[in-house]
LUMROSE-835506 format. One record per residue (C-alpha): x, y, z; residue in one letter. Coordinates in steps of 0.2 Angstrom, whole numbers, padded with zeros to 4 digits, always signed. Each point is the difference from the previous one (the first is absolute). Example, Ala and Ser with C-alpha at 12.3 -4.5 7.8 and 13.67 -1.06 7.14 Angstrom:
<rotors>
+0062-0022+0039a/+0006+0017-0003s/
</rotors>
This chain:
<rotors>
+0000+0000+0000p/+0006+0018-0004p/+0006+0009+0016p/-0012+0013+0007s/+0003+0019-0002k/+0010+0002+0016d/+0011-0016-0003g/-0008-0009+0015r/-0003-0017-0009r/+0018+0000-0005l/+0006+0004+0018f/-0012-0015+0006l/+0008-0012-0013r/+0018+0005+0006a/-0005-0002+0018d/-0006-0018-0004y/+0016-0003-0009m/+0011+0006+0014l/-0010-0011+0012a/+0003-0016-0011l/+0018+0004-0002a/+0002+0001+0018s/-0009-0016+0004l/+0012-0008-0012l/+0015+0007+0007s/-0004-0009+0016i/+0003-0017-0008s/+0019+0000+0003p/-0003+0002+0019l/-0007-0017+0002g/-0018+0002-0007f/+0004-0011-0015s/-0013-0009-0008t/+0012-0015-0004a/-0003-0015+0010p/+0011-0004+0014t/+0009-0017-0002p/-0005-0011+0014e/+0015-0003+0012p/+0009-0017+0000t/-0008-0010+0014p/+0013-0008+0013e/+0003-0018-0001p/-0008-0011+0012t/+0012-0008+0011p/+0000-0019+0000a/-0008-0008+0016c/+0013-0009+0011k/-0002-0019+0003t/-0003-0006+0018i/+0017-0008-0001a/+0008+0016-0004e/-0010+0009+0014i/+0006-0014+0012l/+0018+0002-0006a/+0000+0020+0002e/-0009+0000+0018t/+0012-0001+0014e/-0013-0006+0013y/-0005-0014-0011l/+0017-0009-0002s/-0004-0015+0009t/-0015-0003-0011l/+0010+0004-0015n/+0013-0013+0006t/-0014-0013+0001v/-0008+0004-0016v/+0018-0001-0010n/+0002-0017+0008a/-0015-0006-0009m/+0003+0001-0020p/-0019-0003-0003d/-0006+0013+0011v/+0013+0013-0006l/-0005-0004-0018a/-0018+0004+0004l/+0004+0016+0010l/+0012+0006-0015l/-0015-0001-0012d/-0005+0018-0005p/-0017-0006-0008a/-0007-0006+0016l/-0011+0010+0011n/+0003-0006+0018l/-0003+0007+0018t/+0013-0007+0012v/-0001+0003+0019f/+0018+0000+0004a/+0006-0002+0018p/+0015+0011+0004n/+0016-0006+0008d/-0006+0002+0018t/-0016-0010-0004a/+0012-0014-0006l/+0012+0000+0016l/-0010-0014+0008p/+0003-0011-0015f/+0018+0004-0001a/+0005-0018+0005s/-0011-0009-0012v/+0005+0012-0014l/+0019-0003+0003n/-0002-0019-0001d/-0007+0002-0018t/
</rotors>
């Protein structure tokens, strides 16, 4: 449309252009429309086997010794695919059985 006699339409159009230019200049400040790549997920740590936990736990050393003396039980407790719950007595709980355990 042709500008009005006082040039007001031309002034409004320039105002809109200036507003649009200022909006577009925000883009480099972090308001980009480009998709943000997803962060790389942290790898899931592997679960430890029961035998590994026994070997690492100081207060389960007696039970660890007993398990290591029985290859079939050790093989079972080394299987990472098994989902087992073990109620493991600590070294203090096994003290009354020390003489029996030492004989095996």
